[in-house]
Every structure is written in structure tokens, then in C-alpha cells.
N, C-alpha and C positions, 0 to 999 in steps of 0.2 A: 532562493534558489543558491547552490552551496557554488564558491568560487572554481572554474574550470582551469585554473592556474596549476598545473601539476611539480610540486615540487619534488625533490629526490627523493625526501621523507614520505611522502606521502605514496609517492610510485611505488617505492620499497615494502610499503605496509598494504596499498590497494590491488599491486599485481602480483605480491611474493618474491619477485624476481629478486636475485642477490641476498635477500632477509632470507633465505634457505637454501641459496645456493642451485648449483648445475651437477645432475648424476647422469652418467650414463651406464645404465643397468646397474645401479647400487643404490642408491635411495628409491624407494618404489611406495608411492601413496597407495597402490593396488595392493600391493603385498605378493610375494612368492605365489602364495597357495592359489590366489583367484587367478594370478595370471597364468600359470599352468594348469589351472582346472579349467579356462577357458579353452586351449586346444584341443580337447576333446580324446577319444580313445585312438584315434588314427594320427595325431601327432608324430613325427619324426623325430622332435626336439623342443625342450621348453622354449615358450616363449620368453624372450629377453626383453626389457623394457627400459625405455630410454625416456627419461625427462629434461626435456630442454629449459624448461621453468617450471616453478611449481602448478602451475595451471594444468598443465599438462601431460600425458602418459603417451609415447607413441612407440606399439609392440612391433616386433617383428614380423607379424603377420599382416602390419600394415594398418590395424586398428588404431585408431586414437582416441584417448578420452581425454576428455575435457571437463573441469568440474564447474559445476553450476554452483556459486555461494548464496545466492537467494534462495527463499523460500518460497516454494512452488504453491501457491494456493488458487489455481486456476488462472491464472494472469498469464501464463505463456512464458515467464523468466527463463523456467528450464529449458527451452529452446532458443530465447531471443540472446541471452547474454554467451552461451556458446557459439552461436555465430558472429557475434560480435568480433570474437577473439578469432573463428578460424578465418575470418576474410583476411586477416593480415598474415596470417600462418599459411596461405595458398593450400589449403587443406581439399581434398574431394566427402564434399560432407557425406555422400553414402558411405563413409568409413568409420564417421563419427559416434563414439558412445558418449553417453552425457551422465554423470554420478554428480549425486550430491556432495559437496565440498565438506571435508572435515569442518569442525567448528573451531576453527583457527583466527581468530582476529588479526591476528598479526599478520598471518598469509593471505588473507581471504574478505579483509575487511571492507566496508563501504564507505569510498571518501567522502561520498555524499553524507557521512554519518558520523564523520572524522574519524573513521577506520572501524569503528563497531559494526559488526554482523548483524543488519537491520534490512528489515524489507518492508517499505512503507512510504505514505505521503508521496508516492507517485517519484521515489527520486533510485530507484532500482538501476534503468537504462542509462539514467542519465548521471549518476554516482561512478558508475565501474564503464562507462564509454570509452572514454579516453584511455583510463589505465587498461585495460584490457584490449583494445587496439595496439598500445603499444607493447603488452607483453606477447602478442600475436607476430608482431614483426621483429620481436626480438627474439621469441623462439625459430621465426624464420631464418633470421640472419646466423642463428649459433648451427642449422640444420644445414646452412649453404656454406657456411665456413669451415664447417666440419666435411662436407663432400668437396672440395675444394682442396681440402689438406690431404684425403685421400688420392684424389686426381692429381695433386701437383699443378692444380690451373689457379688462375685469379678469381676469388669469389665475385667478381664482377662478370664473370660469362658463363654464369651458371644461373639460370632460370628454373625459378619454383612453381610449377602450377600443380592444382587437384593430386597434392600428397606424392609429384613427383619431381624429380631434382633433374636437369637437363645440361649437359653441354654440348652444343648444338656442334662445333668444330671437330670435336673427337668422336661425335656420335655417340656420346655414352649418355645412356641414363639410370639411376637407382630411386626407387620407392623410398618414401620414409622408414616402412618398414626394414628394406633390407640396410639401409643407412644405422637403424636402430641395432643392429648386429654386430656392427665392428667401431661404430663411432667412439671415441673418445672426447672428456670435457674439455671446453678449449680453458687458456690460461684466465684470461679475462672475459667477460662478457661484453658484448656488442653496445654502442653509445645508441639511443635511438631517442626521436625528439619529435615534436607532431609536425614539424615540416617533412618528415620522412613517410608519412603516412598517404594512403591512396587518397587521389581523390575520388569524389562524388561518381563521376563518369565510368572510373575503373572498377565500380563494384562488380562482384558476382555474386554474392551470397546477400548482403544485406540490401533489403528493399526485394527480395526475391521470396516467396513463400512458399512454406515445404511444410510438412505435415508435424504438427506438434510432439516431440520425445514421450509428453506424458500421458497422451492421450490413449493409445493400446491399450495400456496394464488399467485405466481407468474404464475401457469399455469390456475388455475380458473377465474383470474383477480382480483382478492379480496384483492390481495397487495397493501400496501399506500407506495409509492412513495412521494419525495417530492411535485412533481406537481398535485397529487391528491389531499392534504389536501383541506376539505371544511368545512367552518365556518359559521356560522349565518351571514348574512350581510355582506360578505366578498366583497371586492372591490379588482380590479386587477390592476397592475402598471407595466408602461414600462418605461424604462431609456434612455434620448438621449445620448451617450457619445461623447467626443472629440476623434477626429479620430488619433490623438497624445496623447499618455500616458502623462499623467502630467500638460495639457491644464483644464484652466479654464474656465468657462461660463463667458463673461465679459456681456451681454446681451442679453435678449431674448424677440422676438416679439409672444405673443402668441395668436395673434389675428384669424389666420386659425384654431389651436387647440382648441380654447374654444370653436369655432363655430360648434364642435363638438356632435353631440348628445349623453350624456351617460358618459361626462366628467365631474367627479367631482372637482377636484385640481389639478394645476399644479404647481409643488414645485421645486425651482432651489435649486439643492444641491452644495457642494464645490467642485465636479469635472463634473455636468453633471446636465439636467432635466427630473423630474420626470412628468409623465403624470399620473394621479389616473383615474379609469374610472368602470363605471358597468360589464366591460368586459374586457378580454385580448385584445381581436382583436381591441375595440373602443380605449384602451388606446395603443395601438401600431399605430393604423391609425392617432391619433390625436398626438403621439409622432413624427412620420414624418413629420408634418406639421410645426412644432416648428421651428423658424429661429433663429439661435442661433449666438451668435458673439464671438470666443474664444481668448483664450490670445495666443501668440506667440512667445512664451519664454521658452517651455520644454526643457532641456537635449537632449530628444529621437528626437527631431525634425530633427536633422542632422543624424540622424541615418541609413545609408546603410548597407545592410545585404553584397551585394558582396563585396564593398570597405573593409568594417569590416574584412572581412574572409582575404584579400590581407592582411592585415597587422597584422593580428592574426599568418598569417603563416610564415611571416619575424621575428615576434617575437619569436615565438615558434622555431625554426631555428638558434637565436643568442643565441650560447652555451653559451657566457660569462656572459650574464644576469641570475643570479641567480632564482629563482623562490623560492617560498614557499614550504617547504619541506612536503610532506603528509606521505611520508614511507621511509625509508632509512636503507640500510644493506650494511656495510661493505663501501669501496670506488670506487661506481661507474665509475667516470670517469677515476679514475687512472689505474683501468682494464682495461676500454676499450682502453686507450693511449697505453697502454701495450699490446693489442691485436694482435696475429697472424692475426686475420682479424675483420672487421668491416661491417656491414651491417646496414643501415639506412632508414626510410621512413616515409613520413610525411601525414596522414591522416586528412581528413575532415570530418564534420558532422552538418549538417543544424538544423537550428529550425524547431522543428515539433511543431503539437499541440496534445493534448488528445483526442480529440473528445470524449466526454462523449454521451452515447445514448440519455439521459435525460439532457435535457436544466439547465444550472444553475437557480435556484431559488429558493425561500425561501420566507416564511409568518410570520408576525409579528404582535401581536394583543396587544396595550397598554391600559391599565385599570387604572386610576390613575397613581399612582408611581408604577404600576406592569407592565412587561411586558412577553408574552409568545411568543417563537419563535418556528418554523417549519421548519427543514432544513437537507436536505439530504447532511450533512455535515462530513469530516472524522476528522475533529477536533473542536470535542463540547466543548472543555476547548477556543478554539479561538472565536466560536461564543456567549460563556458566557462572553469573554472578550469584546467583539464588544456592547454588550448591558451596560456594566460595566462599559467601556470608553463612553459610549452614555449618562452618568449621574444616572442609574439606579444601584440601592444597591444591592450584589451579591444575598442578600434573596430575593429580589423581582424580580429575575430572574428565569424562568423556560426554559428549552431549550429541546425541542423534537426532537430527530434525528430519520429521516426515514428511509425507504428502501434507496438507491440511486441506480438510475440507470447509474451504472460506476464511478470510480472517476479517477483512472490513476494519482492521485497526484493533479490533478486540483480543486477539493475539500476538497485540505487539505488549500487553501487560503480561504479568510473570504469576500472577497469584494461584492458577491452577499447577504450576511448576514450585510454588511454594509447599503446596499440599502434599505434592507428592514426595518432594525434596523431607520435609519434616515426618512422614509416616513410614516413608522406608529404612529412616534414622532408627524406628522404631523398632523396625522387622528386620534384622541382619539377616544377610545371605538368601531373603526372599525377596523377589521381585513382586512389587506392588504397582496396580495402575488405577487410579483415582479416574472417574468419570463424573461428570456432573449432569443431571438432568436439565430436561429445558427448563424446569422451574428453578432450580440451581441459580442458573444461567439469567433467566429473570432478575431474581432475589439478587444475584450479584453481578449485578449491570454495573458497568462502568459506560456513561451513554453520551450520546452527543451533548455538548452543553446547550442549555436553555439560554434564550437570548432574547433580550429588546434592544433592537436597533432604529436610531432614530437620523433619518437624512434629511439634509437641507441643501439645496441648490440656490445658487442665484443666477438669472438671468440677464444679459444685456439687452438694449433695446431691438436686436436683431433676432433675440431668441436662441444665442450660442450661451453656453453653460459656462461662469465665469470664475463662479466660487461653488465648492463642492466639502461639504463636512458630513462626515458618516461616524457615528457613536455607537458602539456596542456595549450593552451592559452583558454580564455575563461571566459566568466562574471558567475555568480554563486548567487545561492539562498539564501544558507545560511546569507551573509552579510545582507538579507535582513528581511528573515523570522526569524532568531536567532541570533541577534546580538550580544548577552551574550555569547552564545557559540563559535562563529567565533572568538570573541576577545579573551576568555578565551584559544584557543587551537592555539594561535597564529597566526590566519588568515586561520585556516582549513577549505577546504569547502567540506564536504563530496557527496552533490550533484553534484558535480564537480568528483570528485576524489576518487571515489569510484571504485574499481576495476583493478586500475592502479598498486595494492598490488598482489602478486600472491604467489601462493605454489611451485612454479618452485624452484627446486634445482640450483639457480644461486645466487653465495656467495655473487654478488657486487651490490645492487641493488638501485636506485632513481627513485623517483615521484615525479614533481614537479608542481604547480602551478603558472600561470602567469596568475593573476587575472585582469579584463577587467570591463569597466564601462562605457556603451556606454547611459545611458538613457533608457532603454526599459528594463522591468521587466521581468527577465528571473523567471522559477519554477521548480517545479516538474513534473517526467514525469514517467512512466512505465519503472523501471529500471534506471531512471536519468543514474549516471553517468556509471555504468558497461555496457550499451547499446553501447556506443562507445567505452569505454577503452578496453574492451575485442575484440570488432573488429578490434581493431590497434593491440592487442597484439597477438591476436590467427592468425592474417594475417601473422605477421611477423615470428612468429615463423613457421608456416607453408610455408612461404617463404624459411626461412635459410635451413630447412628438406628439402626441393628439391632443392636448390642450391647444398646442401651437399651430395644429393645422396640416403638420407636416407630416410626412410619411416615414415610419418608424426606422425602414432600412433606410432611408435616404438619408436621416438624420443621424444614424449611426455613422454611417459612409462619410459623412463630412467632417465629425469627430475623429476620424482615424485616418486623415491625410498622410500624416508622418509615420502610418504602417501600413503599408501595399501587404503584407501578410496578413491582418486583419481585414482588411477590405475583400482579398481574395476569397477566404472563406464565406462572408457573408454574400458574396456575389453569386459563389458557385452554390450554395444552398438554397439561394434565391431561384436560381435555375432549375434545379434539381424539384424544386416542390413548385416550379412554374407561379412563385408567387408574385402579384397578390391576387391572383384569378381564384374568386368564391368558387367553394365546393359544392355551393348550393344553400338555400333556405338553413338555417339554424343552426350551419357550420362556420365555422371561422379559422383565421391562419394566426397564428399567435408567434413572434420572431423572440429571439435573445442570442445575444453575444457572449463568450467567456475569453479571458486570457488568465484563466488560474494554470497554475503549474507550469507557465510561459510557452503552454502550447495556448493555439489560435482555433478556436470551435465555435462554429455558428449553427443555430437549430432552429427549426420551424414545425409547429405540431399545428396537425388539421383535430379540432376540438369542436364538441356539440357538447350539449345537455340533455339527458334523457329524465323525463319523472325529478329534476332537480339533482342528479347524479351527472358529474362529470365524465365524459367520454374520450379517448383521444384514440383516434382512429389511425394513423400514421404519422409516423417522425422522419424529417429529414436532418443531415449534418455532413457539413465538412468540415475537415479537422486537418491543420498543417502541424505537425509534432517537430519538424526537420527532418532528420534522417529516419526513414521509416524502415526499423528494422524487418516488420514482417508485417506489410499493409494488410493479410486478413486478420491476423490476430488484432492490429488496430481494429480493425472493424468490429470484432466481436469485443474487446473492451470497452468501445464506446456505446453497442447498443447493451450490453451489459450494465454499465454504470447509470446509462438513461433509464433502464428500466427500475434499477433499484432505487433511481431518485423518484421515480413517478410512484414506486410504491410508497414511499414513505411522504410524498405529499399528498397522498389522497386520502392517507387516514393512519399512518404511522404516529404513536404517541406513547410514551411513557407519564404515569402521573403518580407523583408523590404525596402523601399524608402521613404526617408524624414521622418523616424519614422512611417510610414503606413503600416501595415501590405496590402499585396496585395492579397492574397486569402481571399476571401469573404464568401465562402459556397463550400459546397463539391464539387461541378459542378469547380472549380478549386483546389481541394485539393482531388485527388483519392486515395481512399483507397481500401485494399483488397476485390475483389468480392469472392462470393462462387463459380464461375468457375474456380478460381485460386489458390484454397486453398489447399493443400496437405492433403492427410492420414498423422495422424501424432500418429506415436504408443510408447508408453510411458513405461515404468516398474521402478516400484520403489522401492531401497534398502533398508529394513528399518535395522536400525543399533544402539547398545543400547549407544548411544549418545542425548545431550540432543537437541530436536529440532531447526531448523533453519530456515532460511527464503526459501519460496517458490513462494509467489504468485507474483515475478518476475523472478526469475531464469531459466525458459524457454527461456526468451527474447536474454539475450547477448550473446550465442551461436549460436544462428540461425544466422545471419549475418555473420560473418566472416566463418563460416561453408559453405554458399551459394558462399561467394567469392572466398574459397579457390575451391569451384569445379569450377567454371567459369575459375581459372588460369588454371587448368588442362585443359580445353575445349580448351581454347584461348591462352594462355603462356602468359597472362599480368594479372596482379594483380590490384585488383579494391583498390582506396584507397579514396573512399569517401561513405557518406550517405547521400542521399540515393545514388544507385547504378545510372550507367550513362540510358538512359533511350533504349540506344540499346548499344550490347557489340560484 
């Protein structure tokens, strides 16, 4: 979890205040052409634009443009983040326009990622929340002071509310837009701190539901995703990749490919061969006709996921081998050794793919020493870095982030941007769009790490857990994608280990990682660590309760006496589901709890088994993520992440043989269909705490809740993800 302490440096980097200065009608992110064009043909005068801070432009027609720095991939941040700033700015939301911010990490970076522009790991609202509130407050104070100077009154006598400034005693009022016409910049910026922010009871925007700003264009077809980018004279490219990660082309026979009408150029890349053509269909057709001889030396060539899993299990259960400690409290092993009773279990989770709706794509246009990129990316800073590392000066790089047709961590990689930049360098003055097919996406997968987890719990004579040891064998993504962080923390990998810590009142706990490296890149996935760590932990806790003949709900409540917020979501979910009332013969209710991403959620599922197949009929969940920016959107995020987790639990799996992924498309990788989708009921419990993660929060408790219900129906515990095909 990022530190919530905001230093002066973080505030400048996170909010853009002072780092870019203040301008009244001078410096315009919008640009004069666009500002004037927005007036329409009947406008009496050009619209002037006032930028109290980098995040905000106020036009003289009283429209307010707020920039959203996060990638919008369906999670609603393009609405949520601007509303955080709007709360303290005291703006009328009906006058607000939202635009994607420029890719400028110095002004719009996420403090939750050290100032980089990154969207993921449920850190978007968490990372930007405090800086945006402070930025909104500072912008309001700039407006108030400007009005005070014009009216010749103390700023403390001016009220700002719904984009209007009012001085009650003189009965004067001025809209933000009217002020934008005449305001002048202050000599110094007002100083703001957390103590000056509104209390939760005074919120007028945060906590209120409004339509999402990205939905209308997605509904009428005008939304621009990466794959929708069209530019004058644009060409398309398809890349032939090695079947095993890390192999390189040795020789290429282009005879058949060059014979395809419409092919413009064939380019050998360090890791593949690209065909550039006048349409994507032509490029793909010619790409498939290339005859490439590849190296045979990549470390991943020997990777067999089934064999590796057997080895992972052996290592996880080898308790004398110490792993890298992720979290530690007390002396877990001593407590286990001295316990009245111990219980242990081993859990397996397979590789899974992200399967975004929009395939990977990127467009790049090189003109002289400049490059412009259009990318549906979760990591704009990374795309910018690709261009710089390819030889372009940072000031000559422009990155445009489009809407994303799903991300789930896959678009936190930059491999598809590397394709576009390297190809565009060979096609000067011509924009080129690279598109991956679904087969490319599977072949080039950066899947969730495969894991073997071994958990041991020590119980005292009264059945209380006094010792807890959680060992995980797996590869990890942090060592590849954030090596400096990995080294600085002594080899800790949050992509693997997140969620193995917990808020249960267990005095002695140890979570440790046994890292592997098998030559296949693993990556981010929705929920990453908690998607399997909570499955293992919540399944074992449930099993312990059942073995002790205790109610699983009460057993958890007893271990959460120090966390009333956790208890509250459990009790509310139980009430929602009318737990533990039976739904009839052949049906069972399963329960699980998660504190992943610092939010609290409980989940109950109604499950049956039909001809050996698991059927989930209904889901209930209550969640406390602190300040709920948009409760309706939180509900949809919980629903979506729960169903994403259900799909993975019921059958998603990637297998590797000789380093090659065996699943080539969705016909071999079944995902949840609408006919198997249960009703999901969600209640949001707002509390006066900083907002925590939400985009992945509904996923971790889903699988253990279902597994716990199945155990009631069959008497057997499920220890694998995905679940067995028949139970």
C-alpha cells in the first residue's frame, strides 16, 4: 500500500500544481483552436480559458474541463477521478467536461506508482485521491482570491458553490466562467493541507451516483479505442513471432509473402518478422506465408507446466527451505510446533490469460526526429519509455492514450508498443498500426504466475489459530518489470504474494515466497496474488471451522474482533443472503472474506452440482472501501471482478509444453458464458476512511466461497484453480 503522506515533491508531481505554474488565459492545455471552435458559429466572442492549475481549464462560457490521467478500460476512472477534484473545487458537475490528460508524468503521474503514469493494481483512486482533493481545493482558493481582488473584499467572505462565487453582504455573484474573462494570476499560490479538506459529511459530489462520462460514446459507437485509430495514409502491420519466448529469427524466406498484392515492406525485428501492408487482412495473410528459421536456445524451450507444477509442490512442502519473507508477525513455526493441533493443505493454481475484448494494438507515426503514438495502454510512462529507448528524445515523443477494450494487467506490458515503434522507424512519414490476432495474444501471453501454495495452521486447545505459515512457489513479474523495486525490497514480489497477509487475529504469521525462473514471462492479471492467496487461505480457514464443528461465519468474526469494518461486511453479507438458511436439497451456501487491496469484502454464494458440473446460482457481497466515490460504479466493479474470477475458477487454464502455449484461441480456452452467469447482489458500505482498491476486490473471495460450498455438498475440499471439470 502506498504511503498516504504527501510531501511537497509528491504533491507537485502528483497534481501538477506549481510544477507547471498558473496561467490566466495564457497557457492552455485545450489549445486556442479547440477552445474557439467549441463556441459555435453564433458565439459573440472567443472563449477565453483560465487554468487555475494544470488539471483544470475554466472557459468563459462556464464549462470546466478536468483532465483524467488514468487509462479508462471500463472501470470508470474517467468519471471517478475528476469527481474527486470537483468535490473540493465546488464545481457544478453539469458544467464539467472530462478529457484524457496529456502523457506528462511530471504533471499527471500517479503517486501510488512513484509518480509514473500507470493504471493498475487497484491504485488509481488510492494514488490520486489526496493529491486531487488538494489540487481541487487549491484551484478553488485561486478562484476565491481572484474574485476577492476584483471586488475588494476579504476572501474569507466569499462562498464558492456550484461554479458560482458569491459575496453575500454586497449581494454580488460571479460564475467561474465570468471570472475566467477577467482574472489575473496571483503572485503566489495558496498553501493547502489535509486539515483544510471537507469532512465526509459535507460531500456533495463524492458518494453520489452520476452517469459515467465514457458510456455515451461507447453506446453510440463514437468511442475511439486503440484499434479504431485512423490516420491519413495509414498502413497496417502483422508480426510473426517465435512459438517459444526468447527465440530470434535466423533466416527468413519472404518469397511467398512478397507476392501478396498490397504488401509494402517486410521488416526483420530482433524477436520476429513484420509485414507492412495496405490492410490488416493483407498483412496477416502475407505474415502467415513467411518461412522463418528460429534459434533453438531460449531457456523457456524446456518449460513444461505440468512437470514444473510437480516440482513447485515439492519445494513448497519442503519446510526447511526458507523463502523470502513477505510478511511476518511473531514466530509462526514455533507456534505451530507447540500447537495442540495442526492442519495443513497444498493448493495449486494454473496459468491463466487476461483475454481482453480488444486485441493488443498500437499505432505509431515517425516524422523526422519526432514520433507520435496512439496506444490503449495501462502504462503511458512505459510507452513513452519505449520511444525514448528506441532513440527518440523525450521532448519529441507524443503519446496518446485511447480508450482500452479491457486491460486486466495485460496492457501494463509494452510489447505491442515496441512492435509499433520499431516498425514505424522503418516506415518514415507513414503511420503504421500493429494489430495482434487472438492467436497472437495467446502465443505472446504474459499469464498469471502458476503457483503451488502450502499452508499450515497451528491451533490451541480451544481451536484458535495461534500459528500460520503460508509458502508460495512461483515465478513472479516484479523481478522483470520493476527490478529496482524488487532489489530494494530484498526480493519481495507483490504480484505473487499480495493477499497472503491478513487482518485475522493470528498472533504468529509468516508468508514466504520461493521464487522460480523457468524462462516464460509471467505478468499481471486481474487480482494477481489475492486471486489465489485468498483462495488458499479462505478455504483452509473454512475447513478448520468445519473440523472444529463451528459456524464458518462466527469463526471468522471471532478472529476479527480488532477489525469492526471487516466484521461489518461479514454481518451485512450474511443478512443479505439470509445465511445460513438452506436453499433446499442439493444446494449450499459458501462464504469467504477478503481484505485485499486494503478494502474489506465478504461474499456468499449459492451453489449446486448438476451432472457433476458446478452451478453458481446467486452471489451476495458487501464491501467497505472507505470513501465510496461512486457507489453504483463500485457495485459494477465488484460484479465484474466476481464474474471474471468465476470464469477463471470454472475452467480457464494455459498449458505449456516445450515452452509453447497449447491453447491457441477461445475454442480451447473456455470462458464464462451468459447462460452460466449468476445474479450478483452488491451493497456498498461507505465509511469515513480514505478510499482503497476496488477494481479487483470482488475477485479474491469468489473462488473460495464456491469451493467452500462444494465442500458442504460433497464432503471433499477443492485445492486447485481451476476447479476440476467434474466434482
